[in-house]
N, C-alpha and C positions, 0 to 999 in steps of 0.2 A: 733258120739257123744263122748265127752270126759268122761272118767270114773270119778266117784265121789271119794272123798278121802276115804270114808268108804269102797270102793271096793279095794283100794290100800293097806291100812294098817289095822291092827287089834291091839287090846291091846297087843297081844303076840309079835308084831313087833315094840313095843314102849319101850324105856328106858328113865326114867326121871332123871337119875343121872349116865350117862355112863362115867366110867373112861377110858380115852384114852391117852396113853403116846406119840402117834405120829399119823400123818395122815394115815400112812400105817396100824397101829393097828386099828384105827377107821374104815377104809374101810373094813378091815378083819372082824371086829365085825359086821358091818352092813350087810356084805354078809352072815354071819352066822344067824343074826336076820331074814333075809328074808326067810330063810328055814322054819321058823315056819308057819304052815298052807299051805306050798307049797310042797306037796309030790314030791320027786324026784329031787328037786332043788339041784344042786351041789354048795355048799357054796364057795368052792374054785374057781369055774368058775365065780360065782357072784363077788367075790373079784377081780379076774383078769379083769373082765369087767369094774368094777369101777376104778381100778388102771390104766388101759390102757387109759381110758377117761381122768383121772386126769393128765396123762403125757402130754396130748395135751394142757393143760392149767388148771389153778385152777378153781374149781367149787364154790369157795367162792364168793358169789354174793353181799356181803356188808351187813351192818347193823347186823353183827353177825350171818349171815346165810350162810350155804353151802348146795348145792343141787347136791351131787355127783350122776351121772347117767350114763346110757349106754344102748346100744342095745345088747341083749343076744340071741344067737342061741339056739333053743330048748325051749324057753319060749312060752307058749301059751296065756298069758295075762300079762298085766303090774302089777308089784308088788312094794311095797314100804316099807320102815322102817323109823322110826323117833326117834331121840334121842336129849335129852337135855344133854349137856356135863357137867360132874362134875366140870370141870375147863375150862376156856377159852383156846382156842387152836390157835396157830399161824397156819394159813391155806393158806397164800399167797392170801388172798381175794383181790378183786379189789379195796377196800377202805383201804387196809393195816391194817385193824382192826382184832382182834381175833374173832374166831367163837365160838358160844355157842349152836346154834340150827342147827340140821342137818336133812335134809329130803333126803333120798336116794331113787333112782328110777331106776328100770330096766324095759325095755319094750322088746317085741319080736323084733327080728332083722329086720323084714320087716315093722315096723309100724312107719315110720318117722313122719307122720303128727300127730298121736296121741302123740308121744314122745314130739314133740314141743309144742302141746297144753297143755299137762300136765305140762311141765316145766314152761311155761308161767303162767299158773294158779297158781302153787305153788309159783312162784316168786312174783306175784301180791299179793297173800294173805299174804305172809310173809313180804311184804313191809309195812304192817299196824303195827305201833308201839304198839297200844293197844293189838292187837292180839299176837304179840311177847311177851309182858309182861304177858299176861294170860298164855301162854305156859310155860314161865319161872317160874311162881308161882305154877304151877300144881304139885301135890305131888304123883300122881299115873298114871300108864299107861292108866287106864280107863278114868281118868279125862282129860288127853291129847287127847285121842281118841274122847271124847265128844266135846272138844274145836275144834279139827280139823273138825269134822263133822258139828258142828254148823256154823263154819266160812265158810265151803263149801256151806251150804245152803244160808247164807247171800250173799256170792259171786255170787251165781246163780241168786238170786233176783235182785242184782245190775247190772248184765250183760244184 
């Protein structure tokens, strides 16, 4: 069974106006954000996992969305972090448009199926323009968390 978004993120791992000067700095910050509520997580190892995957090809999926992700040794469950960027960022996305919304995901090294199901779920949810607009208008991490959880419930009902 695929994890629910409320199990992946928490308000502590959400930023609604993240300043990021480069993709590298963004991934570094996301790695640090994932440490919140995850005792023992090595944020540098999380960053390395995200940057190594990014070297294989951009995780910018289009429509202003990036989903940096990776499989990480030593992780016992999937974790995520979400950010609305303070400024649009060139991310080498597949549609060549800048990115504004970023959902980072790390999964245990041996969970290929779950990894793919989570990526698919996040990408489908983020493809909804009204959903993206609600996330962009949100003013607090708690508001974004509520939007993510509500959309996850809507997604489950529709599936």
